[in-house]
N, C-alpha and C positions, 0 to 999 in steps of 0.2 A: 495394429501396434498398441502396446500397453500404454496406460495413462498413469502418470504420477501427479498427485496433488501436493503442492508446496505451499505451506502456510507461512506468511511473513508477518511477524508481530508488529505492533505499534510502538510508539515511543514510550520507554520505561515500562513496557509490558514484557512479562517473562512467562515462559512455558514451564509447567503446564498451566493453562488458563481455561476459562470456560469455553471459549471458541476453539482452542487447539484440541482440548479433550473431546469436544463434540465432533470435530472434523476427523480426528483419529478414529473414533468409533464408527463414523459414517464410512470412512474408507475401508476399515476392517470388514464391515458388513457387506460392502459391494466389491471387495477384493481389488481395491486400488492401493498402490503403494503410496505411503504418506511420509512426507519429510517436513520437519520444522526445526527451529533453532532459536537461540537467544542472540540478540545483538550485543555488541560490546559497548555498553553504556558507561563502563567504569573507567576506561582509559582517559587520561587527561587530555589527549589530543584527538579523540574520536569525533566524527561529524558525519553528515549525510553521505559524503563520499566514502568514508570507511565502511558504513553499513551497506552501501550499494555494492562495493567491490567484494565484500564478504558474501553477499547474496550471489553475485556472479560466480565466485569460486565454488559455492555449493552447487549451483546449476551446472557448471562445467564438470566438476569432479564427482558428483554424487548421482547424476541422473542418467548417465549412459546415453542411449539413443531414443528413449521413450518420449511420447508426447507429454506435454506439460500443461497443467492448469495452475496458475498462480493465484492464490487467495491471500490478499493483503488487507490488513486492518490499519486504518489511519495512515501513519508513516509507511507502513508496509505496502499499502496500495500505491503511494507515491513512488516507492522503490520499484514496484512492479511495472509501473508506466515508464520509468526510466529505462528499463530493459528494451522497450520498443522505440525509444527516442535517442538514446546515447549512441554516438558513432562508434565507440570502441567495442560494442557488443557484436560478436560474430554472427553472421547471417545464418549459419547452420543452427545456432541456438535459437534464434528468433523463429526459424521455420518450424521448430518443434512446439512452440507455444500455441496451444489451441484455444485457450481461454484465460481471461483475467476476471476475477471477482473482487471488486474494490468495495470494501466495507468501511463506511464512514471515512472516506478518503481525506487525508490531510493534503491540502494544496499549498505548497510553499509555506508550511507552518513556521519554519525557522525565521522567515522574513517577516511574518506577521508579529512574532514575538520580538524581533529586533526593533520593529517600529513602535512597540509598546513602551520601550524603555525611556524613562525620564530621569534626569535631564538628558537632552539629546546628545551631549558630548560623551556620555557613557556608552553610546552605541558604537563608538570606534575604539573604546578602551578594551583591549584584548584580555586584560586582567580582571575586568569587572564581572561580577556574578549577579545575574538577574534572578531574584527570588520571586518566582511567578506563582501566584495562588493557583491551587489545583485541588478539585474535589476527589481526584483519583489517587492522590498521595496520602499516606498515613500521617504525614507531617502537616498536610494542608498546603504544601507548596513544593515546587521543584526548583532546585538551584541550577540555573542554566548559564553556561559559560558564553560570554559574548564571543570569545574566540571560536567556539563551535558554530555560532550563528554566522559569523563572517566567513569562515572557511566553507560553509555550506552553500554560499552564493553560487558557486560554479555548478551546482547540481539542482538549481531551481528549475521547475517546469516552465516552459516558454509561454506563459499565459498572456504575454503582450502580443503574441502573434494571432492573427485572425484565423490562420489555418495551421494546425499542428499535425504533421504527417507521422503516422505510426507505421513502423517497418515490421510488417508481419503478413502471413498468408493464412486465409481461412480462419481468422481469429475472432472469437466472440468476446466482447467486453460487457460486463454487467456491473453497473454502479448502483449499489444498494446503500441508501442513505436515509437516516431518520429526519423527519421534518421538525423534530424537537431537539435537534443537534445544535447546541449553542456554541460549541467549540468550532465547528465548521458548518456554517449555515448552508442549508441545502441549495439555496440560490447560487452560491459560489460554485457548487458542483455542476449545476445545470449550465451555467455560463461556460465553465471549462469544457464540459462535454460537447457543447455546441461548436467548439473550435477544432475538435478532433476529426481527422480524416483517415479512412482505412480503405483497404482494397475492396472491390465490389463483392467478393465472396465472404467478407467479414460482416460483422454487425456490432452496433453499439446500442445498449439498452440502459434505461434508468428505472430502478424500482424504488419508489419513495415509500417509506413506512410512516404513516401519518402520526403515530404516537411513539415513534422510535427516537432514542437519544444517540449520543455519540458511540456508546459502547456496543449497541446492538447485540446484547448478550442475554436478553430475556428468552423464555421458552418460545414465545411467538416469533421472536427474531431468528432464533436458531432454526425454527421450522421454515422460515422464508429462505434462510441460507441453504437449507436442504433442497428446497425447490430450485434455487439458482444452480446448485451443483448438479442436480438431475438434468436440468436444461443443458448445461455446459458439457457434461459427459455424454449425453445422448447425441448432441451435435457433433462431438468429436468422433464418436464411434460410427456415425452415419455418413461422414464426409466421403 
């Protein structure tokens, strides 16, 4: 069965980007179908649930019956994991997912941002805008709606559980993370991964990049992404 690679961008990341362009070229070279898209960050009422259901619509409507490898960056990796966790996802879709490549995965980032807001009473004010400093924005900050943070609570990963069951068959998960990622410390990812449970035919791996940051967009990072994709596609073809 053919393989389609789906790239899910991170928060306030738009395609084309360094990683999406690299993945497109890699897929073209190896004759894999490639899909990517932009999240709707501009709507005044969009939140993690909006972006998750947009992803589901693309997977249902644009991928046919082929096997899938989901490559998610930051927020995109969070959304990819939700496909294996959320109960509303059809089992026939899950059965086609052969791999997930989580790049600098954000783990409940909206909740972390919410808990940064001071004074505390602003955390429940749906009209409040949190101006959060960010080196990734040309303005030096992101304006984050508290309403978005509150609405996203329903889509948080169940990190309080000691055991998180992933609903998939013969699926390989690779978590690639920079040890110099100060947005999402790698220890947080190690703790999260230790709670994941998968069927016996699947596997979960962590690849730590000792000098990598959150973006994982340097040439050496892209080469490591290529290695991960080779592993995932080889495993999918040989199953």
